TORMI-926334 format. One record per residue: residue number from 1; residue in three letters; x, y, z of N, C-alpha, C, CB in turn. Coordinates in steps of 0.2 Angstrom, whole numbers, plus 5000, padded with zeros to 4 digits. Each point is the difference from the previous one (the first is absolute). Glycine has a CB too. Layout:
BEGIN
+-----+-----+------+------+------+------+------+------+------+------+------+------+------+------+
!   k !   r !  nc1 !  nc2 !  nc3 ! cac1 ! cac2 ! cac3 !  cc1 !  cc2 !  cc3 ! cbc1 ! cbc2 ! cbc3 !
+-----+-----+------+------+------+------+------+------+------+------+------+------+------+------+
! NUM ! Ala !    X !    Y !    Z !    X !    Y !    Z !    X !    Y !    Z !    X !    Y !    Z !
...
+-----+-----+------+------+------+------+------+------+------+------+------+------+------+------+
This chain:
BEGIN
+-----+-----+------+------+------+------+------+------+------+------+------+------+------+------+
!   k !   r !  nc1 !  nc2 !  nc3 ! cac1 ! cac2 ! cac3 !  cc1 !  cc2 !  cc3 ! cbc1 ! cbc2 ! cbc3 !
+-----+-----+------+------+------+------+------+------+------+------+------+------+------+------+
!   1 ! Unk ! 5005 ! 4994 ! 5001 ! 4996 ! 5006 ! 4999 ! 5003 ! 5006 ! 5000 ! 4993 ! 4995 ! 5003 !
!   2 ! Unk ! 5005 ! 5009 ! 4992 ! 5004 ! 5007 ! 5001 ! 4996 ! 5006 ! 5008 ! 5003 ! 4999 ! 4981 !
!   3 ! Unk ! 5004 ! 5002 ! 5019 ! 5000 ! 5005 ! 5006 ! 4995 ! 5007 ! 4997 ! 5014 ! 4994 ! 5006 !
!   4 ! Unk ! 4989 ! 5011 ! 4990 ! 5001 ! 5004 ! 4997 ! 5003 ! 5001 ! 4994 ! 4999 ! 5001 ! 5010 !
!   5 ! Unk ! 4997 ! 5003 ! 4984 ! 5003 ! 5001 ! 4993 ! 5007 ! 5003 ! 5002 ! 4989 ! 5001 ! 4992 !
!   6 ! Unk ! 5018 ! 4997 ! 5005 ! 5007 ! 5004 ! 4998 ! 4999 ! 5004 ! 4996 ! 5007 ! 4993 ! 5001 !
!   7 ! Unk ! 4996 ! 5013 ! 4999 ! 5004 ! 5004 ! 4995 ! 4993 ! 5006 ! 4997 ! 5010 ! 4988 ! 4996 !
!   8 ! Unk ! 4991 ! 5015 ! 5001 ! 4995 ! 5006 ! 4997 ! 4994 ! 4995 ! 4998 ! 5010 ! 5010 ! 4994 !
!   9 ! Unk ! 4985 ! 4994 ! 5008 ! 4992 ! 4998 ! 4997 ! 4995 ! 5003 ! 4999 ! 5001 ! 4992 ! 5004 !
!  10 ! Unk ! 4993 ! 5007 ! 4992 ! 4999 ! 5004 ! 5001 ! 4990 ! 4993 ! 4999 ! 5014 ! 5013 ! 4995 !
!  11 ! Unk ! 4983 ! 4993 ! 5009 ! 4995 ! 4996 ! 5002 ! 4992 ! 5002 ! 4996 ! 5008 ! 4998 ! 5012 !
!  12 ! Unk ! 4986 ! 4999 ! 4987 ! 4993 ! 5001 ! 4997 ! 5003 ! 4998 ! 4993 ! 4993 ! 5009 ! 5008 !
!  13 ! Unk ! 5001 ! 4991 ! 4990 ! 4998 ! 4997 ! 4992 ! 5002 ! 5004 ! 4996 ! 4990 ! 4996 ! 5002 !
!  14 ! Unk ! 5010 ! 5013 ! 4998 ! 5001 ! 5006 ! 4995 ! 5007 ! 5000 ! 5001 ! 4989 ! 5009 ! 5000 !
!  15 ! Unk ! 5016 ! 4991 ! 5006 ! 5006 ! 4999 ! 5001 ! 5003 ! 4995 ! 4996 ! 4997 ! 5003 ! 5009 !
!  16 ! Unk ! 5000 ! 4992 ! 4992 ! 5003 ! 4992 ! 4997 ! 5000 ! 5000 ! 4995 ! 4999 ! 4994 ! 5007 !
!  17 ! Unk ! 4995 ! 5008 ! 4989 ! 4999 ! 5000 ! 4992 ! 5009 ! 5005 ! 4996 ! 4981 ! 4999 ! 5001 !
!  18 ! Unk ! 5020 ! 5008 ! 5006 ! 5002 ! 5004 ! 4994 ! 5008 ! 4996 ! 5000 ! 4991 ! 5014 ! 5002 !
!  19 ! Unk ! 5008 ! 4983 ! 5004 ! 5008 ! 4997 ! 5003 ! 5000 ! 4994 ! 4994 ! 5001 ! 5001 ! 5016 !
!  20 ! Unk ! 4993 ! 4996 ! 4982 ! 5004 ! 4994 ! 4994 ! 4999 ! 5004 ! 4994 ! 4996 ! 4987 ! 5005 !
!  21 ! Unk ! 4998 ! 5017 ! 4994 ! 5002 ! 5004 ! 4992 ! 5009 ! 5002 ! 4997 ! 4986 ! 5008 ! 5004 !
!  22 ! Unk ! 5015 ! 4995 ! 5003 ! 5007 ! 5005 ! 5001 ! 5005 ! 4994 ! 4999 ! 4996 ! 5011 ! 5010 !
!  23 ! Unk ! 5004 ! 4982 ! 4989 ! 5006 ! 4997 ! 5001 ! 5003 ! 5000 ! 5005 ! 5001 ! 5001 ! 4991 !
!  24 ! Unk ! 4995 ! 5001 ! 5016 ! 5004 ! 4999 ! 5007 ! 4998 ! 4995 ! 5004 ! 5002 ! 5011 ! 4999 !
!  25 ! Unk ! 4993 ! 4986 ! 5000 ! 4999 ! 4995 ! 5005 ! 5004 ! 4992 ! 4999 ! 4989 ! 5007 ! 5002 !
!  26 ! Unk ! 5013 ! 4994 ! 5004 ! 5003 ! 4993 ! 5002 ! 4997 ! 4993 ! 5001 ! 5007 ! 5008 ! 5004 !
!  27 ! Unk ! 4987 ! 4992 ! 5000 ! 4996 ! 4996 ! 5003 ! 4994 ! 5002 ! 5002 ! 5009 ! 4996 ! 5003 !
!  28 ! Unk ! 4987 ! 5002 ! 4994 ! 4993 ! 5003 ! 5002 ! 4994 ! 4995 ! 5005 ! 5003 ! 5008 ! 4988 !
!  29 ! Unk ! 4996 ! 4994 ! 5017 ! 4996 ! 4998 ! 5005 ! 4994 ! 5002 ! 4999 ! 5009 ! 4999 ! 5006 !
!  30 ! Unk ! 4986 ! 4995 ! 4993 ! 4992 ! 5000 ! 5000 ! 4997 ! 4999 ! 5006 ! 5000 ! 4995 ! 4990 !
!  31 ! Unk ! 4993 ! 5007 ! 5012 ! 4998 ! 4996 ! 5008 ! 4994 ! 4996 ! 4996 ! 5002 ! 5010 ! 5013 !
!  32 ! Unk ! 4998 ! 4985 ! 4989 ! 4994 ! 4995 ! 4997 ! 4993 ! 5001 ! 5002 ! 5008 ! 4992 ! 5000 !
!  33 ! Unk ! 4990 ! 5012 ! 5004 ! 4995 ! 5002 ! 5001 ! 4996 ! 5009 ! 4999 ! 5006 ! 4989 ! 5007 !
!  34 ! Unk ! 4999 ! 5013 ! 4989 ! 5001 ! 5004 ! 4996 ! 4994 ! 5001 ! 4995 ! 5012 ! 4998 ! 5003 !
!  35 ! Unk ! 4985 ! 5006 ! 4994 ! 4992 ! 5002 ! 4995 ! 5004 ! 4998 ! 4994 ! 4991 ! 5012 ! 5004 !
!  36 ! Unk ! 5007 ! 4983 ! 4993 ! 5004 ! 4999 ! 4995 ! 4997 ! 5004 ! 4996 ! 5004 ! 4991 ! 5002 !
!  37 ! Unk ! 4990 ! 5013 ! 4995 ! 5000 ! 5007 ! 4995 ! 5006 ! 5005 ! 5003 ! 4986 ! 4999 ! 4997 !
!  38 ! Unk ! 5017 ! 5000 ! 5011 ! 5004 ! 5005 ! 5002 ! 5007 ! 4997 ! 4996 ! 4994 ! 5005 ! 5012 !
!  39 ! Unk ! 5008 ! 4991 ! 4988 ! 5006 ! 4998 ! 4998 ! 5001 ! 4997 ! 4993 ! 5001 ! 4999 ! 5011 !
!  40 ! Unk ! 4993 ! 5001 ! 4986 ! 5000 ! 4997 ! 4992 ! 5007 ! 5002 ! 4998 ! 4987 ! 5002 ! 4997 !
!  41 ! Unk ! 5012 ! 5006 ! 5001 ! 5005 ! 5002 ! 4997 ! 5008 ! 4999 ! 5002 ! 4990 ! 5007 ! 4998 !
!  42 ! Unk ! 5011 ! 4992 ! 5010 ! 5008 ! 4998 ! 5001 ! 5001 ! 4992 ! 4995 ! 5002 ! 5006 ! 5015 !
!  43 ! Unk ! 4993 ! 4990 ! 4986 ! 5000 ! 4994 ! 4999 ! 5002 ! 4999 ! 4991 ! 4991 ! 4999 ! 5012 !
!  44 ! Unk ! 5005 ! 5005 ! 4985 ! 5003 ! 5003 ! 4994 ! 5007 ! 5002 ! 4998 ! 4989 ! 5003 ! 5001 !
!  45 ! Unk ! 5012 ! 5000 ! 5002 ! 5008 ! 5004 ! 4998 ! 5004 ! 4994 ! 5002 ! 4998 ! 5015 ! 5003 !
!  46 ! Unk ! 5001 ! 4982 ! 5005 ! 5005 ! 4996 ! 5001 ! 5000 ! 4995 ! 4998 ! 5001 ! 5005 ! 5006 !
!  47 ! Unk ! 4993 ! 4991 ! 4986 ! 5002 ! 4995 ! 4998 ! 5001 ! 5003 ! 4993 ! 4995 ! 4992 ! 5008 !
!  48 ! Unk ! 5005 ! 5013 ! 4988 ! 5003 ! 5004 ! 4995 ! 5007 ! 5001 ! 5002 ! 4990 ! 5007 ! 4997 !
!  49 ! Unk ! 5012 ! 4994 ! 5008 ! 5012 ! 5002 ! 5001 ! 4999 ! 4993 ! 5004 ! 5006 ! 5016 ! 5004 !
!  50 ! Unk ! 4992 ! 4981 ! 4997 ! 5004 ! 4993 ! 5002 ! 5001 ! 5002 ! 5008 ! 5007 ! 4996 ! 4987 !
!  51 ! Unk ! 4992 ! 5006 ! 5016 ! 5004 ! 5004 ! 5008 ! 4998 ! 4993 ! 5006 ! 4997 ! 5018 ! 4998 !
!  52 ! Unk ! 5005 ! 4982 ! 5006 ! 5000 ! 4996 ! 5004 ! 4996 ! 5003 ! 5007 ! 5010 ! 4995 ! 4994 !
!  53 ! Unk ! 4984 ! 5000 ! 5006 ! 4995 ! 5002 ! 5007 ! 5000 ! 4993 ! 5004 ! 4990 ! 5010 ! 4993 !
!  54 ! Unk ! 5009 ! 4996 ! 5012 ! 4997 ! 4993 ! 5005 ! 4993 ! 5004 ! 5004 ! 5014 ! 4992 ! 5003 !
!  55 ! Unk ! 4984 ! 5002 ! 4999 ! 4994 ! 5000 ! 5002 ! 4999 ! 5000 ! 5007 ! 4998 ! 4995 ! 4990 !
!  56 ! Unk ! 4998 ! 5010 ! 5015 ! 4999 ! 5001 ! 5006 ! 4994 ! 5001 ! 5002 ! 5009 ! 5004 ! 5000 !
!  57 ! Unk ! 4989 ! 4990 ! 5005 ! 4993 ! 4997 ! 5001 ! 4997 ! 5005 ! 5001 ! 5001 ! 4989 ! 5005 !
!  58 ! Unk ! 5001 ! 5018 ! 5001 ! 4994 ! 5005 ! 4999 ! 5004 ! 5007 ! 5000 ! 4992 ! 4991 ! 5007 !
!  59 ! Unk ! 5003 ! 5014 ! 4991 ! 5001 ! 5007 ! 5000 ! 5003 ! 5001 ! 5006 ! 4992 ! 5002 ! 4994 !
!  60 ! Unk ! 5005 ! 4998 ! 5013 ! 5002 ! 5001 ! 5005 ! 5007 ! 4999 ! 5001 ! 4989 ! 4999 ! 5002 !
!  61 ! Unk ! 5015 ! 4994 ! 4995 ! 5006 ! 4998 ! 5002 ! 5002 ! 5001 ! 4996 ! 4999 ! 4994 ! 5006 !
!  62 ! Unk ! 5001 ! 5009 ! 4986 ! 5005 ! 5005 ! 4997 ! 5001 ! 5007 ! 5002 ! 4999 ! 4993 ! 4989 !
!  63 ! Unk ! 4995 ! 5008 ! 5015 ! 5003 ! 5009 ! 5001 ! 5004 ! 4998 ! 5005 ! 4988 ! 5009 ! 4998 !
!  64 ! Unk ! 5013 ! 4985 ! 5005 ! 5003 ! 5001 ! 5007 ! 5008 ! 4998 ! 4999 ! 4988 ! 4997 ! 5006 !
!  65 ! Unk ! 5012 ! 4998 ! 4988 ! 5008 ! 5001 ! 4997 ! 5002 ! 5006 ! 4997 ! 4999 ! 4989 ! 4998 !
!  66 ! Unk ! 4997 ! 5016 ! 5000 ! 5002 ! 5006 ! 4997 ! 5002 ! 5005 ! 5006 ! 4991 ! 4997 ! 4989 !
!  67 ! Unk ! 5007 ! 5001 ! 5015 ! 5000 ! 5004 ! 5006 ! 4995 ! 5005 ! 5001 ! 5011 ! 4999 ! 4999 !
!  68 ! Unk ! 4983 ! 4999 ! 4997 ! 4996 ! 5005 ! 5004 ! 4994 ! 4999 ! 5004 ! 5004 ! 5005 ! 4992 !
!  69 ! Unk ! 4991 ! 4997 ! 5010 ! 4995 ! 4999 ! 5004 ! 4994 ! 4998 ! 4996 ! 5005 ! 5008 ! 5007 !
!  70 ! Unk ! 4993 ! 4993 ! 4988 ! 4995 ! 4997 ! 4997 ! 5001 ! 4996 ! 4996 ! 4996 ! 5007 ! 5002 !
!  71 ! Unk ! 4998 ! 4988 ! 4994 ! 5004 ! 4993 ! 4993 ! 5001 ! 5006 ! 4994 ! 4991 ! 4985 ! 5002 !
!  72 ! Unk ! 5012 ! 5011 ! 4994 ! 5002 ! 5003 ! 4996 ! 4998 ! 4992 ! 4993 ! 5010 ! 5010 ! 5010 !
!  73 ! Unk ! 4988 ! 4993 ! 4985 ! 4997 ! 4994 ! 4994 ! 5007 ! 4997 ! 4996 ! 4989 ! 5007 ! 4996 !
!  74 ! Unk ! 5014 ! 4999 ! 5004 ! 5008 ! 4998 ! 4996 ! 5004 ! 5004 ! 5002 ! 4997 ! 4997 ! 4990 !
!  75 ! Unk ! 5009 ! 5003 ! 5010 ! 5009 ! 5001 ! 4999 ! 5005 ! 4999 ! 4997 ! 4997 ! 5000 ! 5006 !
!  76 ! Unk ! 5005 ! 5003 ! 4992 ! 5006 ! 4999 ! 4996 ! 5007 ! 5001 ! 5003 ! 4992 ! 5003 ! 4990 !
!  77 ! Unk ! 5014 ! 4994 ! 5011 ! 5008 ! 5001 ! 5002 ! 5003 ! 5001 ! 4992 ! 5002 ! 4990 ! 5013 !
!  78 ! Unk ! 5001 ! 5016 ! 4990 ! 5003 ! 5004 ! 4994 ! 5007 ! 4998 ! 4999 ! 4992 ! 5009 ! 5002 !
!  79 ! Unk ! 5010 ! 4990 ! 4991 ! 5009 ! 4999 ! 4997 ! 5002 ! 5004 ! 5006 ! 5001 ! 5000 ! 4985 !
!  80 ! Unk ! 5004 ! 4998 ! 5014 ! 5006 ! 5003 ! 5005 ! 5005 ! 5006 ! 4995 ! 5002 ! 4984 ! 5008 !
+-----+-----+------+------+------+------+------+------+------+------+------+------+------+------+
């Protein structure tokens, strides 16, 4: 189990999409319980760009991994 996402990261669907489009995302994290309509754009971009994806069980857990007190649908660790 990962305790915290290391390195520079972005949190949220809009920021994750932006990072993928700019080829800045190394690994994308998606919460399994996030609304599918909300994360569809991220899934499409991940497939198109062959990004590394890790699925986290809940939005709350992903938020904790990102160091925030609220849930997060998606996040991305950025390239160095």
